[in-house]
Backbone bond lengths (Angstrom), bond angles and torsions (degrees), N, CA, C in turn:
res aa  C-N    CA-C-N  psi(-1)  N-CA   C-N-CA  omega(-1)  CA-C   N-CA-C  phi
1 M - - - 1.483 - - 1.528 110.47 -
2 K 1.349 118.54 -44.08 1.422 123.88 -178.49 1.575 108.27 -65.90
3 A 1.326 115.14 -38.53 1.461 119.70 178.33 1.538 112.52 -63.03
4 A 1.320 112.78 -35.01 1.487 117.65 179.20 1.487 112.74 -71.91
5 L 1.322 118.65 -29.15 1.475 123.24 -178.34 1.566 110.46 -80.04
6 L 1.328 120.06 -20.86 1.420 122.48 -176.37 1.506 111.50 -62.26
7 P 1.333 122.28 -50.22 1.460 123.68 178.10 1.530 112.75 -58.03
8 V 1.370 114.55 -37.45 1.478 119.00 179.84 1.523 110.45 -65.62
9 C 1.360 115.86 -43.47 1.459 121.85 -179.13 1.553 108.75 -64.81
10 L 1.314 117.13 -43.19 1.476 119.05 178.42 1.497 113.33 -63.04
11 F 1.317 116.28 -39.67 1.502 119.44 175.35 1.441 111.71 -57.54
12 F 1.348 118.66 -46.49 1.464 121.66 -179.39 1.516 111.13 -64.43
13 A 1.344 117.68 -40.90 1.443 119.18 -176.42 1.579 107.99 -65.29
14 V 1.290 116.36 -45.13 1.475 118.58 177.37 1.506 112.09 -60.73
15 A 1.311 117.35 -46.26 1.483 123.60 -175.44 1.554 107.61 -60.71
16 V 1.343 115.80 -43.05 1.454 120.06 -178.36 1.516 111.40 -61.33
17 S 1.384 114.50 -43.13 1.500 117.14 -177.02 1.559 109.40 -70.76
18 V 1.329 118.61 -34.51 1.452 122.85 -177.89 1.499 110.74 -74.36
19 C 1.303 116.98 -36.14 1.485 122.47 -173.12 1.524 110.71 -107.68
20 A 1.306 119.07 33.31 1.444 120.67 -174.45 1.525 112.39 -58.84
21 A 1.328 116.98 -35.52 1.475 119.97 175.21 1.508 106.32 -132.61
22 S 1.318 117.49 129.84 1.487 120.20 -176.88 1.535 110.54 -81.79
23 E 1.334 117.90 -19.46 1.464 120.41 173.99 1.520 108.92 -75.91
24 P 1.328 120.61 114.60 1.479 122.26 -171.31 1.522 110.38 -65.50
25 N 1.322 122.16 -27.34 1.471 125.65 -179.34 1.495 113.86 -97.28
26 A 1.365 117.10 9.47 1.418 120.00 -179.46 1.554 112.66 -64.21
27 I 1.313 112.73 147.67 1.447 117.45 -179.51 1.541 110.93 -110.71
28 R 1.324 117.35 129.68 1.451 119.80 -174.73 1.508 110.37 -84.61
29 N 1.301 117.32 139.88 1.469 123.47 175.86 1.450 109.72 -139.87
30 K 1.289 118.30 154.49 1.504 123.90 175.83 1.460 110.45 -106.73
31 L 1.327 113.86 129.83 1.520 120.87 177.03 1.510 103.43 -94.48
32 D 1.346 113.94 127.73 1.531 116.82 175.71 1.503 113.33 -80.05
33 S 1.282 116.61 -18.41 1.499 121.29 178.91 1.527 109.28 -151.50
34 D 1.320 115.58 165.07 1.459 120.49 175.78 1.538 109.37 -57.63
35 K 1.341 114.80 135.76 1.445 116.48 -174.20 1.539 107.91 -148.98
36 R 1.333 114.46 141.28 1.441 121.50 178.27 1.509 108.72 -89.96
37 I 1.384 117.24 115.86 1.436 123.17 -177.42 1.517 109.05 -121.82
38 Q 1.333 118.11 122.47 1.455 123.12 -175.44 1.488 113.86 50.08
39 G 1.309 117.09 35.48 1.497 121.87 -179.22 1.527 113.33 85.10
40 I 1.346 117.86 -4.06 1.480 118.89 -179.78 1.468 110.19 -99.61
41 P 1.351 116.63 125.89 1.462 119.48 179.28 1.569 113.09 -79.39
42 C 1.343 114.45 93.97 1.456 120.24 -173.00 1.536 107.32 -90.11
43 A 1.379 113.04 140.64 1.441 120.26 177.38 1.509 113.17 -81.08
44 R 1.274 120.55 155.69 1.460 123.04 175.24 1.505 107.77 -59.78
45 G 1.306 112.56 147.86 1.523 119.73 -177.73 1.509 110.14 123.98
46 T 1.269 119.58 -157.84 1.415 126.14 -177.16 1.519 111.79 -68.78
47 A 1.303 114.27 134.68 1.509 119.99 171.41 1.521 104.55 -139.14
48 W 1.337 115.56 158.25 1.486 122.03 179.20 1.483 111.12 -125.24
49 F 1.357 115.04 145.33 1.450 120.83 -173.10 1.542 107.82 -131.60
50 Y 1.319 113.64 148.15 1.453 121.24 169.93 1.486 110.54 -66.88
51 P 1.338 121.25 158.79 1.475 122.19 -178.56 1.518 113.40 -57.51
52 D 1.373 115.69 -28.30 1.502 116.98 176.90 1.501 115.44 -82.25
53 G 1.395 116.91 5.48 1.432 121.68 177.24 1.494 116.58 95.26
54 A 1.316 115.57 -9.91 1.476 120.51 175.08 1.515 113.84 -67.16
55 L 1.273 116.26 142.49 1.518 120.50 179.81 1.520 110.99 -61.92
56 N 1.335 115.39 131.76 1.455 122.75 174.54 1.547 109.46 -105.38
57 E 1.271 120.61 -46.00 1.469 121.28 -175.49 1.513 111.59 -157.45
58 C 1.408 115.88 142.56 1.430 120.72 170.87 1.465 107.53 -160.94
59 T 1.385 114.65 171.83 1.477 119.91 175.42 1.544 108.62 -98.14
60 L 1.325 114.06 138.08 1.495 116.74 -177.87 1.486 112.08 -69.96
61 S 1.316 117.71 132.06 1.487 120.40 175.22 1.506 112.10 -81.98
62 R 1.364 116.69 -16.46 1.423 119.29 176.91 1.579 107.79 -155.18
63 A 1.263 119.14 170.35 1.466 123.66 177.37 1.532 106.74 -58.18
64 A 1.391 115.15 142.51 1.453 120.35 -177.49 1.502 108.30 -143.02
65 T 1.314 115.29 156.21 1.497 121.59 170.89 1.480 108.11 -100.97
66 L 1.386 113.49 122.58 1.471 119.09 177.96 1.536 106.42 -113.23
67 G 1.379 113.74 114.90 1.481 117.13 -170.41 1.520 106.20 66.40
68 S 1.323 116.16 -119.56 1.516 117.73 178.81 1.537 109.50 -111.87
69 V 1.345 117.36 14.63 1.488 122.15 -172.73 1.467 111.64 -112.42
70 G 1.337 116.86 126.10 1.503 121.17 178.86 1.544 107.95 -81.47
71 V 1.349 115.48 139.24 1.478 123.32 -179.26 1.456 110.64 -130.67
72 P 1.373 118.98 131.79 1.482 118.44 -177.01 1.472 114.80 -71.11
73 R 1.368 116.46 160.09 1.463 123.78 178.99 1.557 109.04 -59.41
74 R 1.308 115.50 156.96 1.471 126.49 179.56 1.527 111.44 71.76
75 S 1.328 117.92 5.01 1.459 118.71 171.06 1.506 110.72 -74.80
76 I 1.318 118.39 147.26 1.442 125.21 176.92 1.514 110.02 -91.20
77 V 1.312 116.49 122.41 1.466 122.13 -173.77 1.518 109.04 -115.14
78 E 1.350 115.93 126.85 1.476 119.12 171.85 1.459 107.67 -117.57
79 L 1.350 116.90 132.55 1.451 122.00 -174.53 1.549 112.53 -102.22
80 W 1.355 112.93 150.69 1.486 118.65 167.72 1.549 107.19 -70.78
81 P 1.324 115.68 159.50 1.459 117.57 179.09 1.517 113.45 -55.71
82 N 1.310 119.42 -23.13 1.472 120.49 177.32 1.518 114.39 -80.96
83 G 1.333 117.02 2.39 1.457 121.54 179.65 1.529 115.84 93.70
84 A 1.305 118.00 -11.54 1.496 120.74 177.54 1.537 110.34 -77.44
85 A 1.312 115.71 150.61 1.474 121.04 179.58 1.523 108.19 -62.41
86 H 1.311 117.96 138.59 1.516 125.80 177.50 1.486 108.78 -108.69
87 Y 1.371 113.84 -70.65 1.497 121.13 176.68 1.521 107.44 -113.39
88 V 1.369 114.47 146.60 1.434 118.64 174.66 1.523 105.86 -141.14
89 T 1.300 116.04 121.43 1.498 121.71 173.54 1.548 105.47 -92.33
90 I 1.297 114.57 104.50 1.478 121.05 -177.99 1.533 109.14 -65.93
91 S 1.255 119.09 130.79 1.490 122.88 -173.81 1.540 112.44 -69.49
92 R 1.297 118.16 -26.02 1.421 123.11 -177.81 1.504 109.35 -157.20
93 R 1.325 118.94 166.40 1.477 117.42 174.72 1.512 109.13 -56.72
94 A 1.343 113.40 138.94 1.421 116.90 -174.01 1.515 106.71 -156.93
95 L 1.407 112.63 166.42 1.448 120.32 173.34 1.509 107.73 -91.86
96 V 1.360 118.49 114.94 1.409 123.03 -173.70 1.536 106.55 -129.09
97 G 1.325 113.26 117.20 1.472 116.89 -178.39 1.542 114.52 63.32
98 G 1.276 114.34 22.79 1.466 119.91 -175.93 1.525 115.99 87.91
99 Y 1.295 118.21 3.44 1.481 124.10 -178.71 1.511 110.88 -116.24
100 R 1.341 117.18 138.11 1.438 121.00 174.96 1.564 107.12 -79.43
101 V 1.328 113.30 111.70 1.461 118.65 -175.30 1.531 113.73 -113.62
102 M 1.328 115.61 159.78 1.444 117.33 -178.93 1.519 111.94 -84.10
103 G 1.267 114.54 154.63 1.465 122.71 173.28 1.501 114.21 -121.43
104 G 1.281 118.76 165.54 1.454 119.06 176.87 1.552 110.67 156.08
105 T 1.369 113.63 -178.80 1.448 120.04 -179.87 1.460 111.17 -74.38
106 R 1.403 115.24 139.87 1.372 121.97 179.83 1.521 114.77 -81.52
107 A 1.357 115.93 132.38 1.480 116.77 174.49 1.527 108.36 -94.91
108 S 1.301 119.37 -35.06 1.469 123.31 171.06 1.539 106.93 -160.08
109 S 1.239 116.41 168.24 1.522 123.41 -175.70 1.491 111.59 -67.56
110 S 1.295 119.29 -19.80 1.480 120.85 -172.90 1.543 114.58 -113.78
111 S 1.280 117.06 10.58 1.465 118.17 179.74 1.519 111.82 -142.56
112 A 1.366 115.67 -164.76 1.466 121.84 176.00 1.531 109.93 60.59
113 V 1.335 116.37 -128.07 1.437 122.34 -169.28 1.536 111.25 -111.66
114 V 1.327 118.60 32.41 1.444 121.65 -174.93 1.581 109.83 -85.57
115 T 1.327 112.28 132.31 1.475 118.84 174.79 1.566 106.84 -91.88
116 T 1.381 115.40 136.47 1.463 114.61 -174.67 1.563 108.48 -121.45
117 F 1.313 114.54 161.93 1.466 124.96 -176.09 1.508 110.33 -134.62
118 Y 1.336 116.25 148.43 1.462 124.03 168.46 1.481 110.79 -71.99
119 P 1.342 117.99 157.71 1.474 119.87 176.56 1.544 111.30 -54.58
120 S 1.300 115.97 -26.59 1.498 120.37 -179.45 1.534 112.31 -70.75
121 G 1.362 116.04 -13.06 1.375 121.04 -178.13 1.546 114.91 99.37
122 K 1.351 114.42 -8.42 1.414 119.22 -179.40 1.558 112.39 -79.43
123 L 1.333 115.61 149.49 1.428 123.65 -178.57 1.563 112.33 -59.00
124 R 1.313 117.97 128.84 1.458 121.39 178.69 1.532 113.12 -106.17
125 S 1.279 119.60 -43.89 1.456 122.00 -179.74 1.505 109.78 -156.52
126 V 1.345 113.80 154.13 1.458 124.94 175.03 1.526 111.74 -142.89
127 Y 1.307 118.32 167.38 1.439 123.20 169.05 1.493 106.15 -115.72
128 L 1.339 117.65 113.60 1.447 123.41 -176.31 1.478 110.71 -68.72
129 A 1.369 115.88 138.75 1.451 121.41 175.89 1.472 112.62 -80.62
130 V 1.327 117.25 -32.12 1.446 124.30 -179.65 1.532 109.92 -141.13
131 D 1.349 114.10 163.01 1.529 117.28 177.24 1.500 108.15 -60.43
132 Q 1.284 116.27 137.01 1.461 124.35 178.19 1.512 112.94 -144.66
133 N 1.319 116.51 148.44 1.414 122.93 173.71 1.534 108.75 -85.97
134 I 1.299 116.08 126.48 1.471 120.59 176.91 1.513 107.66 -126.20
135 E 1.341 115.41 113.74 1.465 121.78 -173.57 1.486 112.33 50.66
136 G 1.347 115.70 40.77 1.411 123.24 175.93 1.508 115.29 84.84
137 V 1.348 116.47 -7.98 1.467 119.57 -179.80 1.498 109.43 -93.28
138 P 1.375 119.26 131.86 1.449 122.78 -176.38 1.592 107.00 -84.60
139 C 1.348 113.00 101.34 1.454 118.39 -175.72 1.552 110.07 -93.54
140 R 1.252 118.50 144.89 1.444 122.62 -176.75 1.489 114.55 -84.03
141 G 1.350 115.97 136.35 1.453 121.72 172.31 1.537 110.75 -91.13
142 G 1.303 115.78 -177.56 1.451 120.55 -178.47 1.502 112.81 -142.89
143 S 1.281 113.62 -171.12 1.476 119.87 -178.99 1.509 109.86 -134.87
144 A 1.323 115.36 155.05 1.520 119.55 179.11 1.491 111.01 -64.20
145 W 1.306 117.89 -29.91 1.525 117.88 -179.31 1.472 109.52 -66.69
146 N 1.363 119.91 -41.74 1.475 120.57 178.60 1.545 110.96 -59.49
147 L 1.306 117.95 -38.94 1.452 120.98 -179.12 1.519 112.34 -69.74
148 L 1.370 116.71 -36.48 1.420 119.40 178.69 1.500 110.86 -65.57
149 V 1.333 117.02 -43.52 1.444 120.69 -176.26 1.503 109.89 -72.11
150 D 1.343 120.32 -37.83 1.426 123.76 -177.15 1.511 109.22 -139.28
151 P 1.365 121.67 86.46 1.444 122.59 -173.87 1.549 112.23 -59.72
152 A 1.352 114.77 -22.22 1.519 118.77 179.88 1.468 112.97 -82.90
153 N 1.333 118.25 -6.51 1.451 123.58 -179.37 1.570 111.01 -58.91
154 D 1.376 115.16 121.14 1.450 118.27 -175.80 1.571 109.74 -106.00
155 T 1.295 118.62 24.46 1.432 122.36 -178.00 1.481 113.18 -52.16
156 N 1.372 117.32 -43.52 1.423 120.62 -177.22 1.500 115.22 -109.33
157 Y 1.330 115.36 16.69 1.493 121.47 179.75 1.513 109.77 -77.65
158 V 1.324 114.15 127.82 1.541 120.94 177.27 1.498 107.60 -122.52
159 E 1.265 115.08 136.46 1.489 120.84 179.06 1.556 110.08 -121.33
160 F 1.336 114.52 147.77 1.489 120.32 -179.33 1.551 110.55 -123.96
161 F 1.350 116.06 148.83 1.423 118.43 171.59 1.513 108.18 -71.33
162 D 1.363 118.71 170.20 1.438 122.03 -179.05 1.472 114.44 -71.72
163 D 1.382 117.80 -8.32 1.456 120.70 175.65 1.543 110.90 -93.18
164 G 1.387 116.60 0.86 1.432 121.85 179.08 1.497 115.12 96.89
165 K 1.295 118.84 -10.18 1.475 121.59 -177.04 1.547 110.42 -80.07
166 L 1.291 114.87 152.02 1.498 122.61 -177.88 1.533 111.37 -59.22
167 K 1.329 116.93 127.34 1.446 120.11 176.86 1.529 112.37 -101.71
168 S 1.385 118.60 -45.45 1.429 120.87 178.32 1.527 108.38 -157.13
169 C 1.349 113.30 153.15 1.445 124.24 168.63 1.480 112.38 -166.63
170 R 1.339 119.36 159.53 1.445 121.03 179.27 1.604 104.81 -91.71
171 L 1.307 112.68 139.70 1.467 118.28 -174.21 1.535 112.33 -73.62
172 A 1.311 116.12 137.32 1.428 123.13 -179.69 1.544 109.84 -86.09
173 R 1.390 114.65 -19.60 1.470 118.89 178.98 1.526 105.50 -160.40
174 D 1.319 115.97 171.54 1.482 120.96 -179.78 1.536 106.95 -58.03
175 Y 1.338 116.85 140.89 1.460 121.82 -178.14 1.481 110.81 -146.67
176 E 1.346 113.88 116.99 1.462 119.75 174.34 1.528 114.24 48.43
177 G 1.344 115.03 41.90 1.470 119.05 176.29 1.475 113.96 92.77
178 Y 1.338 119.04 -2.83 1.490 123.75 179.35 1.532 108.59 -104.97
179 R 1.318 115.78 146.98 1.450 119.96 -173.40 1.489 115.34 -85.25
180 N 1.329 112.66 149.09 1.492 120.86 173.00 1.521 107.62 -53.97
181 G 1.312 116.11 128.81 1.470 121.32 176.37 1.527 112.04 102.14
182 Q 1.317 118.65 -15.53 1.431 120.00 177.33 1.551 109.55 -74.42
183 R 1.332 116.52 147.51 1.435 121.40 173.46 1.529 108.85 -91.48
184 L 1.282 118.27 122.26 1.481 120.76 178.83 1.594 105.57 -93.32
185 L 1.364 112.88 130.93 1.455 120.35 175.99 1.540 105.55 -111.24
186 L 1.289 118.13 115.63 1.419 120.35 -175.75 1.534 112.50 -98.07
187 P 1.347 118.35 153.92 1.417 127.02 1.34 1.526 110.67 -70.37
188 L 1.345 115.72 153.05 1.472 120.70 -176.05 1.528 111.56 -68.65
189 V 1.385 115.89 -37.94 1.462 121.04 179.79 1.471 108.85 -90.73
190 T 1.351 116.19 118.51 1.494 119.92 -176.24 1.557 114.13 -114.29
191 T 1.385 115.66 -16.81 1.406 118.70 -179.82 1.523 108.98 -138.54
192 S 1.306 116.37 174.43 1.478 119.50 178.34 1.518 111.83 -69.32
193 S 1.384 116.77 -14.42 1.484 118.98 -178.25 1.539 107.10 -93.95
194 D 1.347 118.19 11.01 1.482 121.81 173.63 1.523 111.73 62.80
195 V 1.340 117.47 41.79 1.484 121.47 176.52 1.524 105.88 -73.50
196 V 1.352 114.21 132.19 1.461 120.52 179.12 1.518 110.35 -97.77
197 R 1.280 118.05 126.06 1.478 118.36 178.25 1.527 110.25 -89.10
198 T 1.305 114.33 114.46 1.463 121.76 173.05 1.499 108.24 -140.70
199 E 1.314 116.63 160.00 1.461 123.42 171.65 1.523 107.68 -103.59
200 P 1.313 118.34 154.59 1.447 121.65 179.04 1.533 110.00 -63.34
201 A 1.315 114.02 152.09 1.424 120.79 178.61 1.541 109.37 -67.12
202 Q 1.339 118.06 145.50 1.464 122.70 177.11 1.538 108.60 -112.11
C-alpha cells in the first residue's frame, strides 16, 4: 500500500513545483514577514505578482473573507487581474459559502480540490466534503482518497451559475426520478419537449 502511494505523492510534488503560479508571466517575490497586500493577508514566504505589480498569488496568514466567502488561514489564494479571488486551495476541510468543502494540497489551479470564483467574486465551484442538499438537490460529497487515486474524478464537484444558483452536481441519492450517481446539469428543462439534461451514472 505504501509503495503504491509513493508514485502518487511524487506526482503531486512535481506538479506543485511546476504549477506554482498559474499566471505564466507572474513574478515571484519573497515576503520577509506577514503582509497585507490589496486587502489580502499574505503570509511570509513566496508570493507571486502580475507584471504591473498587482498581487497574483499568496498563502493566507489568517482567515479572510474573499468576496462574501470566508476562507481559513494557510489557504493558497490566486487572484484575477481585477483583484478578486480566482482559485483558492482550501488548507483544510471548511465551511465555504455555506458548503462543507474539501481541503488539501493543490496539484494545479484547475483540478483536485480547488475552489473557484467568478471575476465578480461569487463562488463558481467547490468539491464537497460530505453529501449535502443544495437548493433541495441531494449532491454527493467525496473523499480525499478518491481524489488521490484519480485527481480528475468529479464525483463531488459542484458548480454554480454566476447568480449563485446551482448549475450541476452528482446525485447522492435518487431524486425526482433521476438515479443516484447521475450528474444533473441545470436547468433540467432545456427545450419545449422537456428534455432533461443528465449524464449517465458512474
